[in-house]
All heavy atoms as a GROMACS GRO file, in nm:
protein
  585
    1MET      N    1  11.393  11.194   9.895
    1MET     CA    2  11.281  11.097   9.913
    1MET      C    3  11.323  10.965   9.839
    1MET      O    4  11.371  10.972   9.718
    1MET     CB    5  11.159  11.149   9.853
    1MET     CG    6  11.057  11.184   9.965
    1MET     SD    7  10.901  11.242   9.881
    1MET     CE    8  10.913  11.407   9.918
    2SER      N    9  11.309  10.854   9.900
    2SER     CA   10  11.334  10.727   9.834
    2SER      C   11  11.228  10.675   9.747
    2SER      O   12  11.106  10.721   9.760
    2SER     CB   13  11.370  10.620   9.936
    2SER     OG   14  11.256  10.594  10.013
    3GLU      N   15  11.261  10.595   9.643
    3GLU     CA   16  11.163  10.540   9.559
    3GLU      C   17  11.079  10.434   9.631
    3GLU      O   18  11.133  10.373   9.715
    3GLU     CB   19  11.232  10.480   9.437
    3GLU     CG   20  11.307  10.580   9.354
    3GLU     CD   21  11.386  10.512   9.248
    3GLU    OE1   22  11.433  10.392   9.270
    3GLU    OE2   23  11.411  10.569   9.144
    4ILE      N   24  10.955  10.424   9.594
    4ILE     CA   25  10.865  10.324   9.648
    4ILE      C   26  10.870  10.205   9.553
    4ILE      O   27  10.853  10.220   9.435
    4ILE     CB   28  10.723  10.381   9.660
    4ILE    CG1   29  10.720  10.497   9.760
    4ILE    CG2   30  10.630  10.267   9.710
    4ILE    CD1   31  10.588  10.568   9.763
    5VAL      N   32  10.900  10.087   9.607
    5VAL     CA   33  10.910   9.965   9.526
    5VAL      C   34  10.782   9.891   9.535
    5VAL      O   35  10.734   9.859   9.645
    5VAL     CB   36  11.029   9.884   9.566
    5VAL    CG1   37  11.037   9.751   9.480
    5VAL    CG2   38  11.162   9.957   9.546
    6VAL      N   39  10.725   9.853   9.419
    6VAL     CA   40  10.607   9.780   9.415
    6VAL      C   41  10.641   9.644   9.349
    6VAL      O   42  10.674   9.636   9.229
    6VAL     CB   43  10.491   9.840   9.334
    6VAL    CG1   44  10.368   9.759   9.329
    6VAL    CG2   45  10.458   9.980   9.397
    7ASP      N   46  10.639   9.536   9.425
    7ASP     CA   47  10.680   9.405   9.375
    7ASP      C   48  10.556   9.318   9.332
    7ASP      O   49  10.478   9.279   9.411
    7ASP     CB   50  10.755   9.322   9.486
    7ASP     CG   51  10.820   9.202   9.433
    7ASP    OD1   52  10.796   9.158   9.319
    7ASP    OD2   53  10.912   9.146   9.501
    8ALA      N   54  10.543   9.308   9.199
    8ALA     CA   55  10.437   9.231   9.140
    8ALA      C   56  10.487   9.118   9.059
    8ALA      O   57  10.417   9.061   8.970
    8ALA     CB   58  10.350   9.326   9.056
    9ARG      N   59  10.601   9.068   9.090
    9ARG     CA   60  10.658   8.954   9.023
    9ARG      C   61  10.577   8.837   9.044
    9ARG      O   62  10.527   8.807   9.149
    9ARG     CB   63  10.806   8.926   9.067
    9ARG     CG   64  10.903   9.036   9.026
    9ARG     CD   65  11.034   9.012   9.077
    9ARG     NE   66  11.043   9.044   9.216
    9ARG     CZ   67  11.151   9.050   9.299
    9ARG    NH1   68  11.267   9.013   9.245
    9ARG    NH2   69  11.148   9.075   9.421
   10GLY      N   70  10.555   8.757   8.938
   10GLY     CA   71  10.475   8.633   8.944
   10GLY      C   72  10.323   8.657   8.934
   10GLY      O   73  10.247   8.561   8.927
   11HIS      N   74  10.283   8.780   8.917
   11HIS     CA   75  10.143   8.808   8.896
   11HIS      C   76  10.110   8.844   8.747
   11HIS      O   77  10.194   8.903   8.685
   11HIS     CB   78  10.093   8.918   8.985
   11HIS     CG   79  10.094   8.888   9.131
   11HIS    ND1   80   9.999   8.814   9.190
   11HIS    CD2   81  10.187   8.915   9.220
   11HIS    CE1   82  10.031   8.798   9.316
   11HIS    NE2   83  10.147   8.853   9.340
   12ARG      N   84  10.000   8.807   8.698
   12ARG     CA   85   9.956   8.833   8.562
   12ARG      C   86   9.873   8.963   8.557
   12ARG      O   87   9.814   9.005   8.654
   12ARG     CB   88   9.876   8.715   8.501
   12ARG     CG   89   9.949   8.584   8.507
   12ARG     CD   90  10.068   8.562   8.421
   12ARG     NE   91  10.024   8.573   8.277
   12ARG     CZ   92  10.110   8.594   8.175
   12ARG    NH1   93  10.238   8.608   8.204
   12ARG    NH2   94  10.066   8.596   8.057
   13CYS      N   95   9.856   9.015   8.438
   13CYS     CA   96   9.773   9.129   8.410
   13CYS      C   97   9.631   9.097   8.461
   13CYS      O   98   9.584   8.990   8.445
   13CYS     CB   99   9.771   9.156   8.258
   13CYS     SG  100   9.668   9.278   8.201
   14PRO      N  101   9.572   9.196   8.529
   14PRO     CA  102   9.601   9.338   8.546
   14PRO      C  103   9.668   9.361   8.689
   14PRO      O  104   9.680   9.474   8.724
   14PRO     CB  105   9.468   9.403   8.542
   14PRO     CG  106   9.377   9.303   8.609
   14PRO     CD  107   9.429   9.167   8.569
   15VAL      N  108   9.713   9.261   8.763
   15VAL     CA  109   9.750   9.274   8.893
   15VAL      C  110   9.872   9.375   8.910
   15VAL      O  111   9.872   9.467   8.995
   15VAL     CB  112   9.787   9.139   8.965
   15VAL    CG1  113   9.856   9.163   9.104
   15VAL    CG2  114   9.664   9.059   8.980
   16PRO      N  115   9.977   9.369   8.820
   16PRO     CA  116  10.087   9.459   8.837
   16PRO      C  117  10.040   9.610   8.826
   16PRO      O  118  10.082   9.694   8.915
   16PRO     CB  119  10.183   9.432   8.726
   16PRO     CG  120  10.162   9.280   8.705
   16PRO     CD  121  10.016   9.268   8.723
   17SER      N  122   9.957   9.643   8.730
   17SER     CA  123   9.905   9.780   8.716
   17SER      C  124   9.814   9.824   8.834
   17SER      O  125   9.819   9.932   8.883
   17SER     CB  126   9.826   9.792   8.592
   17SER     OG  127   9.905   9.782   8.484
   18LEU      N  128   9.737   9.726   8.883
   18LEU     CA  129   9.645   9.764   8.999
   18LEU      C  130   9.726   9.786   9.117
   18LEU      O  131   9.696   9.881   9.198
   18LEU     CB  132   9.552   9.646   9.017
   18LEU     CG  133   9.441   9.625   8.909
   18LEU    CD1  134   9.365   9.494   8.942
   18LEU    CD2  135   9.354   9.741   8.904
   19ARG      N  136   9.835   9.713   9.143
   19ARG     CA  137   9.920   9.735   9.264
   19ARG      C  138   9.994   9.866   9.250
   19ARG      O  139  10.007   9.938   9.351
   19ARG     CB  140  10.019   9.616   9.274
   19ARG     CG  141   9.954   9.496   9.330
   19ARG     CD  142  10.064   9.396   9.372
   19ARG     NE  143   9.990   9.285   9.436
   19ARG     CZ  144  10.050   9.178   9.481
   19ARG    NH1  145  10.179   9.168   9.470
   19ARG    NH2  146   9.981   9.074   9.531
   20LEU      N  147  10.043   9.895   9.130
   20LEU     CA  148  10.108  10.019   9.107
   20LEU      C  149  10.010  10.142   9.125
   20LEU      O  150  10.045  10.241   9.197
   20LEU     CB  151  10.166  10.026   8.968
   20LEU     CG  152  10.238  10.161   8.931
   20LEU    CD1  153  10.355  10.178   9.021
   20LEU    CD2  154  10.278  10.158   8.790
   21ARG      N  155   9.886  10.128   9.081
   21ARG     CA  156   9.788  10.234   9.095
   21ARG      C  157   9.755  10.257   9.244
   21ARG      O  158   9.753  10.370   9.293
   21ARG     CB  159   9.652  10.198   9.023
   21ARG     CG  160   9.553  10.298   9.040
   21ARG     CD  161   9.424  10.253   8.974
   21ARG     NE  162   9.347  10.364   8.937
   21ARG     CZ  163   9.325  10.416   8.823
   21ARG    NH1  164   9.371  10.359   8.717
   21ARG    NH2  165   9.250  10.526   8.802
   22LYS      N  166   9.740  10.145   9.317
   22LYS     CA  167   9.713  10.157   9.458
   22LYS      C  168   9.825  10.224   9.538
   22LYS      O  169   9.808  10.311   9.622
   22LYS     CB  170   9.681  10.021   9.517
   22LYS     CG  171   9.651  10.022   9.666
   22LYS     CD  172   9.601   9.891   9.719
   22LYS     CE  173   9.580   9.893   9.866
   22LYS     NZ  174   9.438   9.918   9.897
   23ALA      N  175   9.944  10.189   9.499
   23ALA     CA  176  10.066  10.249   9.571
   23ALA      C  177  10.083  10.395   9.535
   23ALA      O  178  10.133  10.469   9.621
   23ALA     CB  179  10.191  10.173   9.528
   24ALA      N  180  10.041  10.436   9.418
   24ALA     CA  181  10.049  10.575   9.374
   24ALA      C  182   9.945  10.670   9.428
   24ALA      O  183   9.958  10.791   9.422
   24ALA     CB  184  10.067  10.578   9.223
   25GLU      N  185   9.835  10.606   9.481
   25GLU     CA  186   9.726  10.686   9.523
   25GLU      C  187   9.766  10.792   9.628
   25GLU      O  188   9.834  10.760   9.731
   25GLU     CB  189   9.614  10.598   9.591
   25GLU     CG  190   9.513  10.544   9.502
   25GLU     CD  191   9.414  10.462   9.575
   25GLU    OE1  192   9.394  10.467   9.697
   25GLU    OE2  193   9.357  10.375   9.504
   26GLY      N  194   9.733  10.919   9.600
   26GLY     CA  195   9.755  11.027   9.692
   26GLY      C  196   9.901  11.082   9.697
   26GLY      O  197   9.933  11.165   9.768
   27LEU      N  198   9.987  11.016   9.611
   27LEU     CA  199  10.130  11.054   9.610
   27LEU      C  200  10.145  11.154   9.491
   27LEU      O  201  10.104  11.136   9.381
   27LEU     CB  202  10.214  10.940   9.589
   27LEU     CG  203  10.214  10.836   9.693
   27LEU    CD1  204  10.313  10.719   9.660
   27LEU    CD2  205  10.251  10.891   9.831
   28GLU      N  206  10.211  11.273   9.516
   28GLU     CA  207  10.232  11.370   9.414
   28GLU      C  208  10.379  11.390   9.398
   28GLU      O  209  10.452  11.410   9.495
   28GLU     CB  210  10.162  11.497   9.442
   28GLU     CG  211  10.007  11.484   9.449
   28GLU     CD  212   9.938  11.606   9.488
   28GLU    OE1  213   9.997  11.691   9.565
   28GLU    OE2  214   9.823  11.633   9.433
   29GLY      N  215  10.424  11.386   9.277
   29GLY     CA  216  10.567  11.410   9.250
   29GLY      C  217  10.663  11.304   9.301
   29GLY      O  218  10.767  11.340   9.340
   30ARG      N  219  10.619  11.182   9.310
   30ARG     CA  220  10.702  11.076   9.366
   30ARG      C  221  10.736  10.972   9.259
   30ARG      O  222  10.664  10.954   9.163
   30ARG     CB  223  10.622  11.002   9.480
   30ARG     CG  224  10.597  11.077   9.603
   30ARG     CD  225  10.722  11.106   9.689
   30ARG     NE  226  10.794  10.987   9.724
   30ARG     CZ  227  10.773  10.912   9.835
   30ARG    NH1  228  10.683  10.946   9.913
   30ARG    NH2  229  10.854  10.811   9.856
   31ARG      N  230  10.846  10.900   9.282
   31ARG     CA  231  10.890  10.798   9.196
   31ARG      C  232  10.859  10.660   9.255
   31ARG      O  233  10.864  10.643   9.379
   31ARG     CB  234  11.037  10.803   9.171
   31ARG     CG  235  11.078  10.896   9.064
   31ARG     CD  236  11.218  10.876   9.014
   31ARG     NE  237  11.232  10.968   8.898
   31ARG     CZ  238  11.330  10.970   8.820
   31ARG    NH1  239  11.427  10.884   8.832
   31ARG    NH2  240  11.346  11.057   8.723
   32LEU      N  241  10.810  10.574   9.168
   32LEU     CA  242  10.781  10.437   9.215
   32LEU      C  243  10.847  10.348   9.117
   32LEU      O  244  10.860  10.375   8.997
   32LEU     CB  245  10.628  10.415   9.211
   32LEU     CG  246  10.546  10.484   9.310
   32LEU    CD1  247  10.489  10.616   9.256
   32LEU    CD2  248  10.433  10.403   9.363
   33VAL      N  249  10.888  10.225   9.166
   33VAL     CA  250  10.948  10.128   9.078
   33VAL      C  251  10.865  10.003   9.088
   33VAL      O  252  10.834   9.948   9.194
   33VAL     CB  253  11.097  10.102   9.130
   33VAL    CG1  254  11.158   9.983   9.044
   33VAL    CG2  255  11.182  10.222   9.122
   34LEU      N  256  10.819   9.960   8.971
   34LEU     CA  257  10.736   9.834   8.962
   34LEU      C  258  10.828   9.725   8.912
   34LEU      O  259  10.894   9.740   8.807
   34LEU     CB  260  10.622   9.865   8.871
   34LEU     CG  261  10.536   9.736   8.838
   34LEU    CD1  262  10.466   9.689   8.964
   34LEU    CD2  263  10.446   9.759   8.717
   35LEU      N  264  10.830   9.612   8.987
   35LEU     CA  265  10.889   9.495   8.943
   35LEU      C  266  10.788   9.402   8.897
   35LEU      O  267  10.692   9.368   8.969
   35LEU     CB  268  10.972   9.433   9.060
   35LEU     CG  269  11.081   9.522   9.129
   35LEU    CD1  270  11.130   9.451   9.257
   35LEU    CD2  271  11.189   9.562   9.031
   36ALA      N  272  10.794   9.346   8.769
   36ALA     CA  273  10.696   9.270   8.716
   36ALA      C  274  10.756   9.162   8.620
   36ALA      O  275  10.861   9.191   8.558
   36ALA     CB  276  10.596   9.354   8.636
   37THR      N  277  10.693   9.046   8.620
   37THR     CA  278  10.737   8.939   8.529
   37THR      C  279  10.642   8.928   8.414
   37THR      O  280  10.675   8.851   8.313
   37THR     CB  281  10.758   8.808   8.600
   37THR    OG1  282  10.635   8.781   8.681
   37THR    CG2  283  10.874   8.811   8.690
   38ASP      N  284  10.524   8.985   8.416
   38ASP     CA  285  10.430   8.976   8.310
   38ASP      C  286  10.468   9.078   8.198
   38ASP      O  287  10.474   9.200   8.231
   38ASP     CB  288  10.297   9.013   8.364
   38ASP     CG  289  10.184   9.000   8.252
   38ASP    OD1  290  10.215   8.970   8.141
   38ASP    OD2  291  10.062   9.012   8.290
   39PRO      N  292  10.496   9.033   8.082
   39PRO     CA  293  10.535   9.125   7.971
   39PRO      C  294  10.438   9.234   7.937
   39PRO      O  295  10.465   9.333   7.881
   39PRO     CB  296  10.570   9.037   7.851
   39PRO     CG  297  10.510   8.902   7.888
   39PRO     CD  298  10.494   8.894   8.034
   40MET      N  299  10.309   9.205   7.970
   40MET     CA  300  10.199   9.306   7.942
   40MET      C  301  10.220   9.437   8.025
   40MET      O  302  10.167   9.545   7.984
   40MET     CB  303  10.063   9.247   7.974
   40MET     CG  304  10.019   9.147   7.866
   40MET     SD  305  10.017   9.206   7.696
   40MET     CE  306   9.888   9.332   7.713
   41ALA      N  307  10.296   9.432   8.128
   41ALA     CA  308  10.322   9.550   8.216
   41ALA      C  309  10.388   9.654   8.126
   41ALA      O  310  10.365   9.772   8.147
   41ALA     CB  311  10.406   9.518   8.338
   42ARG      N  312  10.469   9.614   8.027
   42ARG     CA  313  10.539   9.704   7.943
   42ARG      C  314  10.436   9.789   7.861
   42ARG      O  315  10.466   9.908   7.826
   42ARG     CB  316  10.629   9.630   7.846
   42ARG     CG  317  10.722   9.710   7.763
   42ARG     CD  318  10.795   9.628   7.659
   42ARG     NE  319  10.894   9.536   7.727
   42ARG     CZ  320  11.018   9.572   7.750
   42ARG    NH1  321  11.060   9.694   7.719
   42ARG    NH2  322  11.109   9.486   7.807
   43ILE      N  323  10.320   9.733   7.838
   43ILE     CA  324  10.213   9.800   7.762
   43ILE      C  325  10.115   9.870   7.859
   43ILE      O  326  10.078   9.991   7.841
   43ILE     CB  327  10.141   9.703   7.676
   43ILE    CG1  328  10.234   9.654   7.568
   43ILE    CG2  329  10.020   9.765   7.610
   43ILE    CD1  330  10.183   9.526   7.496
   44ASP      N  331  10.077   9.799   7.962
   44ASP     CA  332   9.976   9.859   8.052
   44ASP      C  333  10.022   9.979   8.136
   44ASP      O  334   9.940  10.064   8.162
   44ASP     CB  335   9.928   9.741   8.152
   44ASP     CG  336   9.861   9.629   8.086
   44ASP    OD1  337   9.809   9.651   7.972
   44ASP    OD2  338   9.852   9.521   8.145
   45VAL      N  339  10.144   9.974   8.187
   45VAL     CA  340  10.186  10.080   8.276
   45VAL      C  341  10.191  10.219   8.208
   45VAL      O  342  10.144  10.320   8.270
   45VAL     CB  343  10.320  10.044   8.344
   45VAL    CG1  344  10.377  10.156   8.417
   45VAL    CG2  345  10.296   9.926   8.430
   46PRO      N  346  10.242  10.230   8.085
   46PRO     CA  347  10.235  10.361   8.020
   46PRO      C  348  10.092  10.414   8.008
   46PRO      O  349  10.073  10.533   8.023
   46PRO     CB  350  10.299  10.341   7.883
   46PRO     CG  351  10.400  10.220   7.909
   46PRO     CD  352  10.321  10.137   8.005
   47TYR      N  353  10.000  10.326   7.970
   47TYR     CA  354   9.862  10.371   7.964
   47TYR      C  355   9.810  10.418   8.101
   47TYR      O  356   9.735  10.522   8.117
   47TYR     CB  357   9.766  10.264   7.907
   47TYR     CG  358   9.786  10.247   7.760
   47TYR    CD1  359   9.838  10.132   7.705
   47TYR    CD2  360   9.732  10.348   7.675
   47TYR    CE1  361   9.848  10.124   7.564
   47TYR    CE2  362   9.740  10.330   7.532
   47TYR     CZ  363   9.801  10.225   7.484
   47TYR     OH  364   9.808  10.216   7.348
   48LEU      N  365   9.838  10.340   8.210
   48LEU     CA  366   9.801  10.377   8.340
   48LEU      C  367   9.860  10.514   8.381
   48LEU      O  368   9.782  10.603   8.428
   48LEU     CB  369   9.849  10.275   8.436
   48LEU     CG  370   9.830  10.306   8.593
   48LEU    CD1  371   9.687  10.320   8.626
   48LEU    CD2  372   9.905  10.206   8.677
   49MET      N  373   9.982  10.531   8.360
   49MET     CA  374  10.051  10.658   8.394
   49MET      C  375   9.988  10.778   8.321
   49MET      O  376   9.973  10.885   8.376
   49MET     CB  377  10.199  10.646   8.382
   49MET     CG  378  10.264  10.544   8.476
   49MET     SD  379  10.206  10.558   8.649
   49MET     CE  380  10.260  10.730   8.694
   50GLN      N  381   9.964  10.755   8.195
   50GLN     CA  382   9.900  10.862   8.118
   50GLN      C  383   9.766  10.901   8.170
   50GLN      O  384   9.736  11.020   8.182
   50GLN     CB  385   9.882  10.814   7.968
   50GLN     CG  386   9.823  10.927   7.878
   50GLN     CD  387   9.812  10.871   7.738
   50GLN    OE1  388   9.825  10.762   7.708
   50GLN    NE2  389   9.777  10.962   7.654
   51GLY      N  390   9.686  10.802   8.216
   51GLY     CA  391   9.561  10.826   8.277
   51GLY      C  392   9.570  10.891   8.409
   51GLY      O  393   9.481  10.970   8.447
   52LEU      N  394   9.682  10.869   8.480
   52LEU     CA  395   9.698  10.933   8.612
   52LEU      C  396   9.766  11.068   8.607
   52LEU      O  397   9.787  11.134   8.707
   52LEU     CB  398   9.778  10.839   8.701
   52LEU     CG  399   9.710  10.702   8.738
   52LEU    CD1  400   9.809  10.624   8.821
   52LEU    CD2  401   9.577  10.719   8.815
   53GLY      N  402   9.813  11.104   8.485
   53GLY     CA  403   9.882  11.230   8.470
   53GLY      C  404  10.027  11.216   8.502
   53GLY      O  405  10.100  11.324   8.521
   54GLY      N  406  10.078  11.097   8.506
   54GLY     CA  407  10.219  11.079   8.550
   54GLY      C  408  10.296  11.040   8.421
   54GLY      O  409  10.247  11.060   8.300
   55ARG      N  410  10.421  10.981   8.435
   55ARG     CA  411  10.495  10.939   8.320
   55ARG      C  412  10.582  10.822   8.358
   55ARG      O  413  10.622  10.802   8.477
   55ARG     CB  414  10.579  11.058   8.275
   55ARG     CG  415  10.694  11.098   8.365
   55ARG     CD  416  10.763  11.220   8.315
   55ARG     NE  417  10.879  11.256   8.396
   55ARG     CZ  418  11.001  11.219   8.368
   55ARG    NH1  419  11.026  11.173   8.242
   55ARG    NH2  420  11.103  11.255   8.446
   56VAL      N  421  10.621  10.753   8.254
   56VAL     CA  422  10.715  10.638   8.267
   56VAL      C  423  10.855  10.706   8.244
   56VAL      O  424  10.884  10.770   8.145
   56VAL     CB  425  10.689  10.531   8.164
   56VAL    CG1  426  10.799  10.423   8.177
   56VAL    CG2  427  10.551  10.468   8.185
   57VAL      N  428  10.946  10.684   8.347
   57VAL     CA  429  11.080  10.740   8.335
   57VAL      C  430  11.171  10.631   8.267
   57VAL      O  431  11.253  10.680   8.178
   57VAL     CB  432  11.137  10.771   8.482
   57VAL    CG1  433  11.278  10.814   8.474
   57VAL    CG2  434  11.044  10.867   8.549
   58SER      N  435  11.155  10.511   8.300
   58SER     CA  436  11.240  10.408   8.234
   58SER      C  437  11.182  10.275   8.244
   58SER      O  438  11.099  10.244   8.329
   58SER     CB  439  11.387  10.410   8.300
   58SER     OG  440  11.378  10.358   8.427
   59VAL      N  441  11.224  10.187   8.150
   59VAL     CA  442  11.181  10.048   8.146
   59VAL      C  443  11.309   9.970   8.118
   59VAL      O  444  11.381   9.986   8.020
   59VAL     CB  445  11.075  10.019   8.033
   59VAL    CG1  446  11.037   9.873   8.029
   59VAL    CG2  447  10.955  10.106   8.055
   60GLU      N  448  11.332   9.877   8.206
   60GLU     CA  449  11.456   9.788   8.188
   60GLU      C  450  11.405   9.646   8.206
   60GLU      O  451  11.309   9.618   8.278
   60GLU     CB  452  11.557   9.823   8.291
   60GLU     CG  453  11.614   9.966   8.279
   60GLU     CD  454  11.705  10.007   8.390
   60GLU    OE1  455  11.759   9.915   8.465
   60GLU    OE2  456  11.728  10.124   8.407
   61GLU      N  457  11.477   9.553   8.141
   61GLU     CA  458  11.452   9.409   8.166
   61GLU      C  459  11.578   9.338   8.188
   61GLU      O  460  11.673   9.355   8.111
   61GLU     CB  461  11.372   9.353   8.042
   61GLU     CG  462  11.335   9.212   8.061
   61GLU     CD  463  11.242   9.167   7.948
   61GLU    OE1  464  11.215   9.238   7.858
   61GLU    OE2  465  11.194   9.046   7.961
   62ALA      N  466  11.578   9.246   8.282
   62ALA     CA  467  11.697   9.163   8.314
   62ALA      C  468  11.648   9.037   8.383
   62ALA      O  469  11.566   9.045   8.471
   62ALA     CB  470  11.789   9.239   8.417
   63ASP      N  471  11.692   8.930   8.329
   63ASP     CA  472  11.653   8.797   8.387
   63ASP      C  473  11.500   8.769   8.397
   63ASP      O  474  11.454   8.718   8.492
   63ASP     CB  475  11.716   8.772   8.523
   63ASP     CG  476  11.874   8.777   8.512
   63ASP    OD1  477  11.930   8.729   8.413
   63ASP    OD2  478  11.938   8.833   8.612
   64GLY      N  479  11.433   8.823   8.297
   64GLY     CA  480  11.287   8.802   8.292
   64GLY      C  481  11.207   8.895   8.383
   64GLY      O  482  11.086   8.877   8.397
   65VAL      N  483  11.271   8.991   8.445
   65VAL     CA  484  11.202   9.084   8.538
   65VAL      C  485  11.203   9.218   8.474
   65VAL      O  486  11.307   9.274   8.440
   65VAL     CB  487  11.264   9.089   8.676
   65VAL    CG1  488  11.194   9.197   8.755
   65VAL    CG2  489  11.258   8.952   8.741
   66LEU      N  490  11.082   9.286   8.453
   66LEU     CA  491  11.078   9.417   8.405
   66LEU      C  492  11.086   9.513   8.526
   66LEU      O  493  11.024   9.486   8.629
   66LEU     CB  494  10.938   9.441   8.339
   66LEU     CG  495  10.918   9.382   8.202
   66LEU    CD1  496  10.770   9.394   8.165
   66LEU    CD2  497  11.003   9.456   8.106
   67THR      N  498  11.158   9.620   8.514
   67THR     CA  499  11.173   9.720   8.614
   67THR      C  500  11.124   9.845   8.553
   67THR      O  501  11.196   9.902   8.465
   67THR     CB  502  11.320   9.738   8.664
   67THR    OG1  503  11.360   9.609   8.724
   67THR    CG2  504  11.325   9.840   8.777
   68LEU      N  505  11.007   9.893   8.594
   68LEU     CA  506  10.949  10.015   8.532
   68LEU      C  507  10.956  10.122   8.644
   68LEU      O  508  10.897  10.110   8.752
   68LEU     CB  509  10.809   9.988   8.493
   68LEU     CG  510  10.787   9.887   8.381
   68LEU    CD1  511  10.742   9.754   8.431
   68LEU    CD2  512  10.693   9.935   8.270
   69THR      N  513  11.022  10.233   8.610
   69THR     CA  514  11.028  10.340   8.703
   69THR      C  515  10.930  10.447   8.652
   69THR      O  516  10.936  10.484   8.530
   69THR     CB  517  11.173  10.401   8.705
   69THR    OG1  518  11.262  10.292   8.743
   69THR    CG2  519  11.185  10.517   8.804
   70VAL      N  520  10.846  10.495   8.740
   70VAL     CA  521  10.741  10.588   8.701
   70VAL      C  522  10.744  10.708   8.795
   70VAL      O  523  10.799  10.697   8.908
   70VAL     CB  524  10.604  10.529   8.697
   70VAL    CG1  525  10.592  10.410   8.601
   70VAL    CG2  526  10.559  10.482   8.836
   71GLU      N  527  10.684  10.816   8.752
   71GLU     CA  528  10.682  10.938   8.830
   71GLU      C  529  10.531  10.979   8.832
   71GLU      O  530  10.470  10.983   8.725
   71GLU     CB  531  10.761  11.051   8.764
   71GLU     CG  532  10.845  11.129   8.861
   71GLU     CD  533  10.938  11.213   8.790
   71GLU    OE1  534  10.891  11.302   8.710
   71GLU    OE2  535  11.058  11.203   8.820
   72THR      N  536  10.481  11.000   8.950
   72THR     CA  537  10.339  11.054   8.962
   72THR      C  538  10.329  11.193   8.925
   72THR      O  539  10.438  11.270   8.924
   72THR     CB  540  10.284  11.031   9.104
   72THR    OG1  541  10.363  11.101   9.197
   72THR    CG2  542  10.285  10.881   9.143
   73ARG      N  543  10.212  11.241   8.906
   73ARG     CA  544  10.191  11.381   8.866
   73ARG      C  545  10.232  11.473   8.980
   73ARG      O  546  10.210  11.446   9.096
   73ARG     CB  547  10.040  11.407   8.847
   73ARG     CG  548  10.003  11.551   8.813
   73ARG     CD  549   9.857  11.561   8.793
   73ARG     NE  550   9.778  11.474   8.867
   73ARG     CZ  551   9.645  11.450   8.848
   73ARG    NH1  552   9.584  11.514   8.744
   73ARG    NH2  553   9.582  11.370   8.924
   74ALA      N  554  10.299  11.581   8.949
   74ALA     CA  555  10.350  11.678   9.043
   74ALA      C  556  10.228  11.752   9.103
   74ALA      O  557  10.124  11.779   9.043
   74ALA     CB  558  10.449  11.774   8.983
   75ALA      N  559  10.249  11.797   9.227
   75ALA     CA  560  10.153  11.879   9.302
   75ALA      C  561  10.133  12.013   9.226
   75ALA      O  562  10.238  12.069   9.181
   75ALA     CB  563  10.183  11.902   9.442
   76PRO      N  564  10.014  12.069   9.215
   76PRO     CA  565   9.999  12.198   9.153
   76PRO      C  566  10.067  12.299   9.235
   76PRO      O  567  10.072  12.302   9.360
   76PRO     CB  568   9.853  12.222   9.156
   76PRO     CG  569   9.787  12.105   9.223
   76PRO     CD  570   9.890  12.013   9.256
   77THR      N  571  10.132  12.392   9.163
   77THR     CA  572  10.197  12.507   9.228
   77THR      C  573  10.116  12.638   9.221
   77THR      O  574  10.107  12.691   9.113
   77THR     CB  575  10.339  12.534   9.169
   77THR    OG1  576  10.317  12.554   9.029
   77THR    CG2  577  10.433  12.410   9.194
   78ASP      N  578  10.049  12.664   9.330
   78ASP     CA  579   9.967  12.789   9.330
   78ASP      C  580  10.031  12.894   9.414
   78ASP      O  581  10.085  12.872   9.515
   78ASP     CB  582   9.824  12.758   9.386
   78ASP     CG  583   9.744  12.673   9.292
   78ASP    OD1  584   9.790  12.658   9.177
   78ASP    OD2  585   9.643  12.615   9.333
   0.00000   0.00000   0.00000
């Protein structure tokens, strides 16, 4: 499965987190990549993912763009 890219460059808090949350809705065990220029995304996204039961896989920054890779909560195995 390919990663889902959420491009929130040029938007200020809370838009990057809101776009990521919307993209992650209903997805279980998937990776998403958020592109953001707002430095607050570095703080907001880990809190969002914790609340959603997911996790931040990596945070990279290059040329003023943050690339945050996250994983949504895995589907329950029953």
